[in-house]
Backbone as ProteinMPNN parsed JSONL, in Angstrom:
{"seq_chain_A": "MVSWHAIAGMALVALGLVLVPGPNMMYLVSRSVTQGRRAGLISLLGVAAGFLVYLLAAVAGIAALFAMVPVVYTGLKLAGAAYLAWLAWQALRPGGTSAFDPRPLPADPPRRLFTMGLVTNLLNPKIAVLYVSVLPQFVDPGRGSVPLQSLVIGLTQIVVAVTVNALIALTAGSVSTFLRARPSWLRGQRWVMGVVLGGMAVRVGVE", "coords_chain_A": {"N_chain_A": [[90.006, 96.767, 80.418], [90.142, 99.983, 81.811], [87.34, 102.134, 82.289], [86.386, 105.283, 80.752], [84.543, 106.628, 82.206], [85.081, 105.828, 84.818], [87.634, 106.926, 85.148], [87.084, 109.664, 84.873], [85.352, 109.957, 87.024], [87.022, 109.39, 89.254], [88.825, 111.485, 88.916], [87.229, 113.709, 89.478], [86.547, 113.189, 92.147], [89.116, 113.254, 93.275], [89.79, 115.918, 92.774], [87.874, 117.248, 94.332], [88.635, 116.39, 96.913], [91.281, 117.338, 97.155], [90.922, 120.038, 97.17], [89.759, 120.519, 99.563], [90.896, 121.704, 102.553], [93.418, 119.99, 104.283], [95.777, 117.942, 106.14], [97.911, 117.707, 104.215], [97.625, 120.001, 102.514], [97.806, 122.012, 104.462], [100.414, 121.65, 105.422], [101.964, 122.063, 103.084], [101.256, 124.714, 102.427], [102.154, 126.038, 104.726], [104.93, 125.605, 104.545], [105.505, 126.829, 102.077], [104.789, 129.478, 102.591], [106.389, 130.228, 104.783], [108.991, 129.447, 104.117], [109.377, 129.664, 101.421], [108.668, 129.175, 97.85], [110.191, 127.136, 96.646], [110.784, 125.406, 98.765], [108.193, 124.585, 99.327], [107.59, 123.137, 96.985], [109.496, 121.09, 97.054], [108.633, 119.787, 99.346], [106.21, 118.944, 98.327], [107.046, 116.96, 96.559], [107.639, 114.931, 98.348], [105.064, 114.447, 99.342], [103.89, 113.491, 96.979], [105.348, 111.131, 96.69], [104.312, 109.737, 98.845], [101.692, 109.312, 97.939], [102.255, 107.487, 95.896], [103.193, 105.311, 97.355], [100.853, 104.514, 98.706], [99.332, 103.879, 96.445], [100.742, 101.721, 95.254], [100.472, 99.859, 97.297], [97.709, 99.542, 97.221], [97.341, 98.487, 94.637], [98.673, 96.079, 94.935], [97.087, 94.741, 96.769], [94.414, 95.068, 96.12], [92.43, 93.31, 95.209], [91.823, 91.784, 97.417], [90.487, 93.603, 98.946], [87.882, 93.691, 98.089], [86.739, 91.562, 99.29], [86.959, 92.112, 101.914], [86.49, 92.015, 105.444], [83.372, 93.207, 106.478], [83.04, 94.737, 108.874], [85.545, 95.786, 109.354], [85.905, 97.444, 107.163], [83.809, 99.253, 107.633], [84.66, 100.324, 110.063], [86.991, 101.675, 109.275], [85.922, 103.666, 107.603], [84.38, 105.086, 109.487], [86.389, 105.986, 111.14], [87.711, 107.698, 109.396], [85.643, 109.56, 109.002], [85.43, 110.609, 111.585], [87.912, 111.844, 111.8], [87.751, 113.837, 109.8], [85.692, 115.317, 110.923], [86.983, 116.265, 113.19], [88.91, 117.966, 112.004], [87.131, 119.817, 110.957], [86.095, 120.935, 113.324], [88.433, 122.092, 114.33], [88.703, 124.178, 112.561], [86.332, 125.659, 112.896], [86.031, 126.279, 115.596], [86.297, 128.799, 118.229], [88.942, 130.996, 117.624], [90.041, 129.308, 115.78], [92.038, 127.569, 113.279], [93.415, 128.444, 110.065], [94.201, 127.243, 106.817], [95.619, 129.058, 105.318], [96.77, 130.786, 107.077], [99.199, 130.122, 108.497], [101.269, 128.939, 111.266], [104.545, 130.203, 112.015], [107.367, 128.358, 110.789], [110.459, 126.672, 111.43], [113.302, 126.895, 109.207], [114.015, 124.172, 107.058], [116.257, 121.641, 105.739], [116.429, 120.359, 102.292], [116.203, 117.465, 102.282], [114.861, 116.89, 104.681], [112.523, 118.324, 104.252], [111.388, 116.874, 102.135], [111.073, 114.38, 103.4], [109.295, 115.02, 105.497], [107.069, 115.808, 104.02], [106.43, 113.355, 102.851], [105.89, 111.744, 105.142], [103.783, 113.202, 106.285], [101.772, 112.792, 104.374], [101.53, 109.974, 104.37], [100.515, 109.549, 106.903], [98.042, 110.63, 106.728], [94.735, 110.289, 107.235], [92.647, 110.813, 105.454], [93.651, 110.254, 102.926], [94.201, 107.562, 103.169], [91.603, 106.545, 103.474], [90.636, 107.238, 100.97], [92.074, 105.525, 99.192], [91.484, 102.992, 100.158], [88.71, 102.868, 100.5], [87.387, 104.367, 98.495], [88.677, 104.2, 95.922], [88.373, 101.39, 95.12], [85.683, 101.384, 94.343], [85.58, 102.317, 91.781], [86.627, 100.392, 90.25], [86.073, 97.762, 87.999], [85.727, 94.458, 87.98], [84.874, 92.993, 85.806], [85.914, 94.197, 83.58], [88.464, 93.45, 83.027], [91.943, 93.222, 84.0], [92.255, 93.704, 87.395], [94.365, 94.836, 89.042], [95.657, 96.446, 87.061], [93.637, 98.25, 86.326], [93.314, 99.509, 88.81], [95.803, 100.734, 89.039], [95.789, 102.611, 86.901], [93.571, 104.211, 87.599], [94.39, 105.097, 90.108], [96.713, 106.541, 89.397], [95.512, 108.594, 88.02], [94.28, 110.006, 90.103], [96.599, 110.838, 91.449], [97.857, 112.53, 89.589], [95.972, 114.632, 89.399], [95.899, 115.517, 92.094], [98.612, 116.242, 92.613], [99.027, 118.241, 90.682], [97.147, 120.268, 91.435], [98.015, 120.757, 94.068], [100.577, 121.718, 93.529], [100.01, 124.151, 92.287], [98.841, 125.389, 94.472], [101.03, 125.508, 96.245], [102.682, 127.245, 94.825], [101.253, 129.617, 94.787], [100.629, 130.181, 97.378], [101.888, 132.055, 99.086], [101.106, 134.582, 98.062], [98.299, 134.394, 98.259], [98.009, 134.037, 101.02], [99.025, 136.485, 101.995], [97.135, 138.223, 100.905], [94.772, 137.379, 102.212], [95.425, 137.766, 104.913], [95.519, 140.497, 105.05], [92.919, 141.055, 104.997], [90.966, 140.42, 107.335], [88.266, 139.589, 107.645], [87.776, 138.133, 105.329], [89.561, 136.052, 105.738], [88.427, 134.838, 107.986], [86.038, 134.059, 106.787], [86.987, 132.196, 104.873], [87.925, 130.267, 106.623], [85.544, 129.417, 107.863], [84.106, 128.426, 105.683], [85.787, 126.307, 104.992], [85.524, 124.763, 107.332], [82.762, 124.098, 107.313], [82.541, 122.621, 104.926], [84.266, 120.479, 105.472], [82.91, 119.399, 107.681], [80.516, 118.628, 106.448], [81.488, 116.655, 104.701], [82.365, 114.813, 106.601], [79.948, 113.959, 107.774], [78.728, 112.818, 105.54], [80.507, 110.744, 104.802], [80.297, 109.237, 107.121], [77.622, 108.344, 107.232], [77.01, 107.084, 104.825]], "CA_chain_A": [[90.43, 98.156, 80.251], [89.387, 100.887, 82.671], [86.424, 102.983, 81.534], [86.57, 106.723, 80.886], [83.641, 107.05, 83.275], [85.799, 105.611, 86.072], [88.724, 107.901, 85.214], [86.494, 110.976, 85.132], [84.82, 109.937, 88.381], [88.124, 109.527, 90.201], [89.378, 112.831, 88.768], [86.352, 114.634, 90.202], [86.728, 112.917, 93.583], [90.44, 113.75, 93.652], [89.739, 117.379, 92.778], [87.122, 117.656, 95.504], [89.405, 116.141, 98.127], [92.483, 118.157, 97.249], [90.519, 121.414, 97.427], [89.358, 120.607, 100.972], [92.13, 121.779, 103.34], [93.743, 118.904, 105.2], [97.189, 117.979, 106.54], [98.818, 117.953, 103.092], [97.556, 121.402, 102.121], [98.299, 122.853, 105.546], [101.876, 121.55, 105.475], [102.528, 122.702, 101.902], [101.074, 126.153, 102.547], [103.058, 126.506, 105.774], [106.295, 125.615, 104.02], [105.626, 127.822, 101.011], [104.68, 130.819, 103.16], [107.477, 130.536, 105.722], [110.322, 129.118, 103.609], [109.468, 129.934, 99.994], [108.044, 128.244, 96.914], [111.046, 125.964, 96.419], [110.563, 124.488, 99.889], [106.864, 124.001, 99.139], [107.625, 122.148, 95.899], [110.243, 119.92, 97.54], [107.701, 119.087, 100.236], [105.214, 118.309, 97.469], [107.625, 115.713, 96.052], [107.439, 113.932, 99.396], [103.635, 114.119, 99.333], [103.661, 112.653, 95.799], [105.894, 109.805, 96.995], [103.337, 109.092, 99.72], [100.61, 108.823, 97.084], [102.729, 106.303, 95.184], [103.226, 104.21, 98.32], [99.465, 104.059, 98.861], [98.866, 103.278, 95.198], [101.362, 100.408, 95.106], [99.834, 98.975, 98.278], [96.361, 99.251, 96.738], [97.463, 97.6, 93.483], [99.096, 94.759, 95.398], [96.07, 94.049, 97.568], [93.081, 95.583, 95.841], [91.456, 92.231, 95.059], [91.411, 91.356, 98.76], [89.606, 94.615, 99.528], [86.496, 93.395, 97.737], [86.246, 90.538, 100.202], [87.357, 92.498, 103.273], [85.468, 91.894, 106.48], [82.591, 94.455, 106.488], [83.218, 95.543, 110.073], [86.805, 96.508, 109.2], [85.611, 98.505, 106.194], [82.99, 100.245, 108.327], [85.506, 100.981, 111.057], [87.878, 102.603, 108.591], [85.119, 104.798, 107.172], [84.013, 105.881, 110.656], [87.605, 106.667, 111.59], [87.909, 108.809, 108.474], [84.617, 110.554, 109.28], [85.794, 111.261, 112.843], [89.058, 112.707, 111.525], [87.25, 115.001, 109.076], [84.936, 116.109, 111.887], [87.976, 116.945, 114.037], [89.44, 119.071, 111.216], [86.078, 120.828, 110.887], [86.066, 121.608, 114.615], [89.631, 122.927, 114.429], [88.49, 125.385, 111.763], [85.153, 126.417, 113.32], [86.069, 126.68, 116.999], [86.84, 130.144, 118.446], [90.39, 131.01, 117.483], [90.424, 128.198, 114.918], [93.139, 127.773, 112.353], [93.163, 128.449, 108.628], [95.339, 126.736, 106.046], [96.364, 130.173, 104.757], [97.299, 131.61, 108.148], [99.967, 129.134, 109.257], [102.255, 129.373, 112.25], [105.903, 130.17, 111.46], [108.097, 127.111, 110.941], [111.893, 126.841, 111.193], [113.755, 126.441, 107.892], [114.534, 122.81, 107.043], [116.961, 121.287, 104.507], [115.589, 119.639, 101.322], [115.92, 116.073, 102.648], [113.827, 116.886, 105.724], [111.288, 118.785, 103.627], [110.842, 115.732, 101.404], [110.658, 113.353, 104.364], [108.106, 115.485, 106.209], [105.963, 115.725, 103.073], [106.096, 111.93, 102.733], [105.277, 111.278, 106.384], [102.489, 113.878, 106.43], [100.797, 112.13, 103.504], [101.322, 108.594, 104.807], [99.725, 109.565, 108.136], [96.809, 111.361, 106.447], [93.632, 109.325, 107.129], [91.816, 111.111, 104.289], [94.226, 109.55, 101.779], [93.993, 106.131, 103.412], [90.2, 106.259, 103.15], [90.501, 107.356, 99.517], [92.6, 104.355, 98.491], [90.882, 101.753, 100.633], [87.254, 102.888, 100.412], [86.858, 105.023, 97.303], [89.252, 103.675, 94.675], [87.764, 100.132, 94.659], [84.362, 101.591, 93.774], [85.732, 102.634, 90.353], [87.208, 99.215, 89.586], [85.085, 96.791, 87.54], [86.431, 93.207, 87.66], [84.442, 92.483, 84.514], [86.587, 94.913, 82.495], [89.84, 93.004, 82.862], [92.88, 93.177, 85.117], [91.947, 94.595, 88.514], [95.537, 95.655, 89.391], [95.913, 97.454, 86.036], [92.618, 99.292, 86.495], [93.643, 100.239, 90.034], [96.976, 101.555, 88.754], [95.391, 103.735, 86.048], [92.684, 105.085, 88.363], [95.201, 105.736, 91.136], [97.569, 107.552, 88.771], [94.643, 109.735, 87.727], [94.169, 110.765, 91.349], [97.886, 111.442, 91.766], [98.078, 113.65, 88.657], [95.107, 115.737, 89.801], [96.315, 116.018, 93.404], [99.917, 116.9, 92.533], [98.868, 119.469, 89.903], [96.474, 121.277, 92.253], [98.888, 121.104, 95.188], [101.675, 122.534, 93.003], [99.463, 125.505, 92.134], [98.66, 125.937, 95.826], [102.349, 125.829, 96.781], [103.235, 128.383, 94.099], [100.472, 130.835, 95.029], [100.266, 130.27, 98.799], [102.366, 133.292, 99.68], [100.255, 135.69, 97.621], [96.963, 134.213, 98.83], [98.103, 134.268, 102.465], [99.164, 137.922, 102.198], [95.84, 138.824, 100.572], [93.789, 137.072, 103.249], [95.828, 138.375, 106.182], [95.182, 141.914, 104.982], [91.455, 141.134, 105.047], [90.587, 139.448, 108.377], [86.928, 139.029, 107.436], [87.914, 137.104, 104.288], [90.236, 134.912, 106.346], [87.412, 134.144, 108.786], [85.111, 133.422, 105.852], [87.646, 131.009, 104.325], [87.981, 129.275, 107.692], [84.212, 128.871, 108.062], [83.787, 127.593, 104.511], [86.557, 125.088, 105.151], [84.936, 123.96, 108.4], [81.459, 123.566, 106.897], [82.773, 121.584, 103.914], [84.819, 119.32, 106.169], [81.837, 118.803, 108.469], [79.611, 117.946, 105.522], [82.136, 115.425, 104.251], [82.37, 113.881, 107.726], [78.61, 113.385, 107.891], [78.464, 111.969, 104.373], [81.314, 109.524, 104.914], [79.841, 108.452, 108.262], [76.288, 107.753, 107.096], [76.842, 106.309, 103.602]], "C_chain_A": [[89.533, 99.065, 81.093], [88.541, 101.828, 81.82], [86.753, 104.455, 81.75], [85.679, 107.275, 81.983], [84.346, 106.916, 84.627], [86.918, 106.634, 86.237], [88.178, 109.285, 85.557], [85.951, 111.057, 86.551], [85.91, 110.113, 89.416], [88.744, 110.915, 90.12], [88.55, 113.847, 89.545], [86.486, 114.444, 91.714], [88.058, 113.49, 94.058], [90.457, 115.27, 93.722], [88.992, 117.892, 94.008], [87.917, 117.506, 96.78], [90.596, 117.081, 98.26], [92.136, 119.619, 97.526], [90.017, 121.619, 98.851], [90.623, 120.621, 101.834], [92.273, 120.626, 104.326], [95.212, 118.991, 105.546], [98.148, 118.296, 105.401], [98.823, 119.43, 102.705], [98.139, 122.301, 103.201], [99.823, 122.829, 105.626], [102.51, 122.274, 104.295], [102.411, 124.219, 101.975], [102.036, 126.72, 103.588], [104.486, 126.611, 105.26], [106.484, 126.694, 102.961], [105.625, 129.24, 101.569], [105.911, 131.167, 103.988], [108.87, 130.3, 105.145], [110.443, 129.295, 102.096], [108.886, 128.827, 99.124], [108.873, 126.987, 96.699], [110.851, 124.943, 97.521], [109.201, 123.818, 99.766], [106.867, 122.916, 98.077], [108.422, 120.899, 96.297], [109.375, 119.102, 98.489], [106.645, 118.341, 99.427], [105.75, 117.011, 96.865], [107.469, 114.592, 97.079], [105.991, 113.493, 99.477], [103.324, 113.186, 98.164], [104.195, 111.238, 96.024], [104.958, 109.036, 97.917], [102.156, 108.548, 98.941], [101.02, 107.531, 96.38], [102.799, 105.086, 96.106], [101.831, 103.639, 98.513], [98.978, 103.349, 97.606], [99.447, 101.879, 95.01], [100.758, 99.403, 96.088], [98.435, 98.58, 97.812], [96.4, 98.273, 95.569], [97.817, 96.186, 93.924], [97.985, 94.01, 96.111], [94.649, 94.433, 97.273], [92.04, 94.474, 95.738], [90.934, 91.782, 96.419], [90.435, 92.343, 99.383], [88.139, 94.328, 99.227], [85.883, 92.378, 98.694], [86.587, 90.861, 101.653], [86.178, 92.367, 104.237], [84.707, 93.214, 106.599], [82.847, 95.335, 107.7], [84.515, 96.34, 110.008], [86.613, 97.695, 108.263], [84.82, 99.631, 106.861], [83.811, 101.02, 109.35], [86.424, 102.006, 110.433], [87.119, 103.849, 108.148], [84.745, 105.694, 108.348], [85.224, 106.634, 111.212], [87.893, 107.868, 110.699], [86.913, 109.921, 108.722], [84.958, 111.324, 110.553], [86.955, 112.234, 112.631], [88.621, 113.982, 110.799], [86.457, 115.919, 110.009], [85.883, 116.891, 112.804], [88.588, 118.127, 113.298], [88.416, 120.203, 111.114], [86.013, 121.624, 112.19], [87.264, 122.536, 114.775], [89.452, 124.236, 113.665], [87.392, 126.267, 112.34], [85.226, 126.915, 114.76], [86.627, 128.1, 117.126], [88.375, 130.112, 118.411], [90.91, 129.889, 116.613], [91.486, 128.582, 113.905], [92.665, 127.755, 110.909], [94.401, 127.949, 107.917], [96.209, 127.873, 105.535], [96.817, 131.178, 105.806], [98.145, 130.725, 109.067], [100.89, 129.762, 110.292], [103.639, 129.302, 111.609], [106.589, 128.829, 111.748], [109.586, 127.378, 110.72], [112.274, 126.295, 109.82], [114.364, 125.047, 108.005], [115.258, 122.543, 105.734], [116.068, 120.458, 103.587], [115.242, 118.214, 101.733], [114.817, 116.004, 103.705], [112.483, 117.352, 105.159], [110.601, 117.635, 102.902], [110.281, 114.689, 102.365], [109.387, 113.763, 105.1], [106.881, 115.475, 105.3], [105.477, 114.298, 102.92], [105.347, 111.445, 103.965], [103.897, 111.907, 106.589], [101.42, 113.185, 105.599], [100.504, 110.71, 103.967], [100.448, 108.523, 106.059], [98.397, 110.309, 107.964], [95.648, 110.382, 106.269], [92.75, 109.559, 105.912], [92.325, 110.356, 103.068], [94.062, 108.048, 101.941], [92.568, 105.727, 103.063], [89.993, 106.294, 101.64], [90.923, 106.07, 98.822], [91.932, 103.049, 98.918], [89.379, 101.711, 100.38], [86.717, 103.399, 99.085], [87.373, 104.389, 96.017], [88.61, 102.359, 94.217], [86.398, 100.304, 94.016], [84.421, 101.901, 92.276], [86.326, 101.465, 89.569], [86.106, 98.221, 89.26], [85.809, 95.506, 87.147], [86.052, 92.639, 86.299], [85.141, 93.141, 83.335], [88.051, 94.535, 82.358], [90.635, 93.08, 84.149], [92.529, 94.202, 86.197], [93.168, 95.425, 88.914], [95.817, 96.751, 88.368], [94.902, 98.587, 86.125], [92.928, 100.154, 87.719], [94.814, 101.184, 89.805], [96.586, 102.799, 87.954], [94.53, 104.731, 86.832], [93.465, 105.817, 89.455], [96.125, 106.798, 90.574], [96.777, 108.793, 88.385], [94.514, 110.624, 88.951], [95.468, 111.502, 91.655], [98.147, 112.654, 90.878], [97.25, 114.866, 89.078], [95.608, 116.361, 91.106], [97.629, 116.783, 93.334], [99.81, 118.213, 91.761], [98.246, 120.582, 90.745], [97.365, 121.712, 93.417], [100.073, 121.955, 94.74], [101.216, 123.979, 92.821], [99.279, 126.175, 93.485], [100.0, 126.366, 96.417], [102.928, 127.077, 96.125], [102.522, 129.696, 94.415], [100.174, 131.073, 96.503], [100.69, 131.587, 99.422], [101.477, 134.477, 99.331], [98.871, 135.601, 98.238], [96.971, 134.519, 100.323], [98.207, 135.761, 102.771], [97.837, 138.633, 101.956], [94.841, 138.617, 101.706], [94.143, 137.715, 104.587], [95.496, 139.868, 106.218], [93.678, 142.138, 105.062], [90.944, 140.094, 106.042], [89.217, 138.823, 108.16], [86.956, 137.949, 106.359], [88.566, 135.853, 104.866], [89.27, 134.118, 107.214], [86.409, 133.424, 107.896], [85.699, 132.151, 105.259], [87.682, 129.896, 105.358], [86.615, 128.62, 107.908], [83.773, 127.999, 106.889], [84.503, 126.255, 104.619], [85.924, 124.184, 106.197], [83.618, 123.328, 108.004], [81.629, 122.441, 105.881], [83.307, 120.312, 104.567], [83.746, 118.614, 107.0], [80.854, 118.054, 107.597], [80.19, 116.644, 105.014], [82.141, 114.372, 105.361], [81.03, 113.186, 107.873], [78.347, 112.423, 106.735], [79.231, 110.655, 104.447], [80.763, 108.622, 106.02], [78.527, 107.748, 108.032], [76.135, 106.904, 105.851], [77.28, 104.858, 103.806]], "O_chain_A": [[88.311, 98.925, 81.082], [88.974, 102.267, 80.754], [87.317, 104.838, 82.775], [86.016, 108.273, 82.62], [84.221, 107.792, 85.482], [87.131, 107.152, 87.333], [88.722, 109.99, 86.407], [86.068, 112.091, 87.21], [85.755, 110.894, 90.356], [89.148, 111.47, 91.142], [89.098, 114.739, 90.193], [86.534, 115.417, 92.467], [88.128, 114.13, 95.107], [91.065, 115.847, 94.623], [89.423, 118.851, 94.648], [87.887, 118.385, 97.641], [90.888, 117.565, 99.353], [92.962, 120.36, 98.058], [89.865, 122.755, 99.301], [91.358, 119.633, 101.843], [91.361, 120.331, 105.098], [95.845, 120.012, 105.277], [99.094, 119.063, 105.583], [99.884, 120.042, 102.582], [98.876, 123.241, 102.902], [100.453, 123.858, 105.867], [103.479, 123.014, 104.468], [103.351, 124.934, 101.627], [102.659, 127.758, 103.364], [105.17, 127.602, 105.515], [107.5, 127.389, 102.948], [106.361, 130.102, 101.091], [106.42, 132.285, 103.901], [109.839, 130.887, 105.627], [111.525, 129.091, 101.545], [108.645, 127.709, 99.58], [108.323, 125.892, 96.584], [110.762, 123.745, 97.251], [109.058, 122.632, 100.062], [106.218, 121.884, 98.245], [108.063, 119.784, 95.918], [109.38, 117.872, 98.441], [106.236, 117.24, 99.795], [104.99, 116.061, 96.678], [107.198, 113.445, 96.722], [105.708, 112.31, 99.66], [102.59, 112.21, 98.322], [103.575, 110.262, 95.602], [104.822, 107.819, 97.79], [101.665, 107.457, 99.232], [100.228, 106.594, 96.28], [102.501, 103.967, 95.69], [101.643, 102.423, 98.488], [98.291, 102.331, 97.693], [98.723, 100.952, 94.646], [100.559, 98.237, 95.748], [98.018, 97.434, 97.981], [95.597, 97.341, 95.506], [97.323, 95.21, 93.358], [97.938, 92.781, 96.067], [93.755, 94.163, 98.076], [90.89, 94.668, 96.133], [89.76, 91.441, 96.564], [89.643, 91.971, 100.249], [87.258, 94.677, 100.013], [84.667, 92.339, 98.884], [86.513, 89.991, 102.521], [85.024, 92.586, 103.869], [85.334, 94.253, 106.803], [82.872, 96.559, 107.575], [84.589, 97.446, 110.543], [87.09, 98.799, 108.528], [85.123, 100.81, 106.676], [83.666, 102.236, 109.48], [86.621, 103.087, 110.987], [87.615, 104.965, 108.299], [84.784, 106.919, 108.232], [85.106, 107.762, 111.689], [88.273, 108.932, 111.188], [87.27, 111.098, 108.666], [84.797, 112.543, 110.605], [86.976, 113.319, 113.213], [89.068, 115.077, 111.14], [86.536, 117.143, 109.903], [85.611, 118.041, 113.149], [88.773, 119.189, 113.892], [88.766, 121.381, 111.174], [85.889, 122.849, 112.164], [87.128, 123.642, 115.297], [89.979, 125.274, 114.065], [87.496, 127.492, 112.288], [84.547, 127.88, 115.11], [87.347, 128.562, 116.241], [89.009, 129.301, 119.086], [92.089, 129.544, 116.686], [91.79, 129.758, 113.705], [91.655, 127.137, 110.575], [95.522, 128.2, 108.359], [97.41, 127.688, 105.336], [97.206, 132.296, 105.47], [97.856, 130.592, 110.256], [101.243, 130.939, 110.213], [103.888, 128.445, 110.761], [106.41, 128.246, 112.817], [109.941, 128.228, 109.902], [111.655, 125.353, 109.325], [115.132, 124.769, 108.926], [114.924, 123.147, 104.715], [115.061, 119.91, 104.035], [114.101, 117.788, 101.554], [113.936, 115.148, 103.626], [111.432, 116.837, 105.541], [109.392, 117.439, 103.031], [109.176, 114.18, 102.18], [108.496, 112.938, 105.303], [105.777, 115.169, 105.75], [104.274, 114.044, 102.865], [104.298, 110.811, 103.852], [102.958, 111.234, 107.013], [100.291, 113.006, 106.058], [99.349, 110.284, 103.958], [99.722, 107.548, 106.254], [97.708, 110.584, 108.946], [95.581, 109.703, 105.244], [92.164, 108.614, 105.385], [91.531, 109.87, 102.262], [93.813, 107.339, 100.967], [92.346, 104.694, 102.431], [89.257, 105.473, 101.093], [90.206, 105.574, 97.953], [91.829, 102.111, 98.127], [88.828, 100.652, 100.081], [85.695, 102.911, 98.603], [86.589, 104.076, 95.121], [88.324, 102.216, 93.029], [85.985, 99.459, 93.222], [83.417, 101.761, 91.577], [86.502, 101.554, 88.354], [85.299, 97.871, 90.122], [86.442, 95.459, 86.092], [86.823, 91.887, 85.704], [84.981, 92.693, 82.2], [88.804, 95.211, 81.657], [90.079, 93.012, 85.245], [92.509, 95.406, 85.945], [93.025, 96.632, 89.112], [96.176, 97.866, 88.746], [95.268, 99.757, 86.011], [92.817, 101.379, 87.668], [94.821, 102.304, 90.315], [97.001, 103.909, 88.286], [94.732, 105.942, 86.741], [93.238, 107.001, 89.703], [96.312, 107.846, 91.192], [97.299, 109.908, 88.416], [94.625, 111.846, 88.856], [95.443, 112.659, 92.074], [98.607, 113.689, 91.359], [97.755, 115.988, 89.111], [95.726, 117.581, 91.212], [97.754, 117.855, 93.926], [100.437, 119.201, 92.144], [98.752, 121.703, 90.77], [97.458, 122.902, 93.716], [100.527, 122.822, 95.487], [101.94, 124.916, 93.158], [99.526, 127.372, 93.636], [100.111, 127.438, 97.012], [103.589, 127.878, 96.786], [103.121, 130.767, 94.321], [99.53, 132.064, 96.847], [99.941, 132.176, 100.202], [101.135, 135.281, 100.198], [98.324, 136.606, 98.691], [96.064, 135.175, 100.836], [97.557, 136.253, 103.694], [97.459, 139.533, 102.705], [94.15, 139.55, 102.115], [93.256, 138.161, 105.315], [95.227, 140.429, 107.28], [93.218, 143.274, 105.18], [90.534, 139.005, 105.641], [89.024, 137.645, 108.461], [86.238, 136.955, 106.462], [88.18, 134.733, 104.532], [89.275, 132.887, 107.195], [85.979, 132.313, 108.208], [85.007, 131.14, 105.146], [87.494, 128.725, 105.026], [86.533, 127.408, 108.113], [83.142, 126.959, 107.081], [83.915, 125.202, 104.372], [85.797, 122.978, 105.984], [83.367, 122.163, 108.313], [80.942, 121.423, 105.961], [82.86, 119.208, 104.256], [83.678, 117.385, 107.022], [80.404, 116.966, 107.957], [79.483, 115.643, 104.904], [81.946, 113.186, 105.099], [80.971, 111.973, 108.072], [77.802, 111.337, 106.937], [78.677, 109.586, 104.188], [80.756, 107.399, 105.884], [78.313, 106.662, 108.57], [75.228, 106.073, 105.792], [77.208, 104.055, 102.876]]}, "name": "protein", "num_of_chains": 1, "seq": "MVSWHAIAGMALVALGLVLVPGPNMMYLVSRSVTQGRRAGLISLLGVAAGFLVYLLAAVAGIAALFAMVPVVYTGLKLAGAAYLAWLAWQALRPGGTSAFDPRPLPADPPRRLFTMGLVTNLLNPKIAVLYVSVLPQFVDPGRGSVPLQSLVIGLTQIVVAVTVNALIALTAGSVSTFLRARPSWLRGQRWVMGVVLGGMAVRVGVE"}
C-alpha cells in the first residue's frame, strides 16, 4: 500500500511543477484568453488525457525503470534541464514572452482543441521527466504492488495538475487583462517565471 508520505510528496511536486509556466500553461492561457473559458477547458481535457497516457505507460513499465541503464536516465534528466533552461531564456531575454501575454490564436473547433491539448502535453519534456525520473522515487517496492503504487501516485499528480490548470483556464482572461494594464507587473511576472525555471534547470541538471 502506498504511503501517505509518498502521496503528499507527489502532491507537492505536482503543485510546484504546475505553477511553473510551461507549454501546458501557455497553451491553456492562450486558448482561454483568445477563445474563451470553454475553449480553455476543452483544451484541458486533452492535457488530462496526455497525463493518463504517461501514467499508463509508467504503470506498465515502472519496474523496468529501476533497472534502467544509468546513462539513459542521466541523459533524460539533462535533456529536461536543457529544456527548462531554454524556457527560462525565453522569459528573461529582451522582448521575452509571458504566459499571460499570449499571441492571438485563430479559433479552433472542440476536436482540434482537445487534440492540441493532448499533443502539447505528450510533447512536454517536463511531464516526461516527471513520470520517468520523479514518480519512481515515491514508489517503495517493499510496500507491495509497484504498478498499484505508481497508479495511485500518478493519479495524485493528475488531480493536482488538472485542478490547478482548470483554475488557471477559468481566470486567465481576468489575470491577463490585469497584467496588461500594468506593464511593470507583467515584466515582474516574466522575470519571476524565468528565475524559477532557471533554478529548476540547475537543480535538475546537478542532482
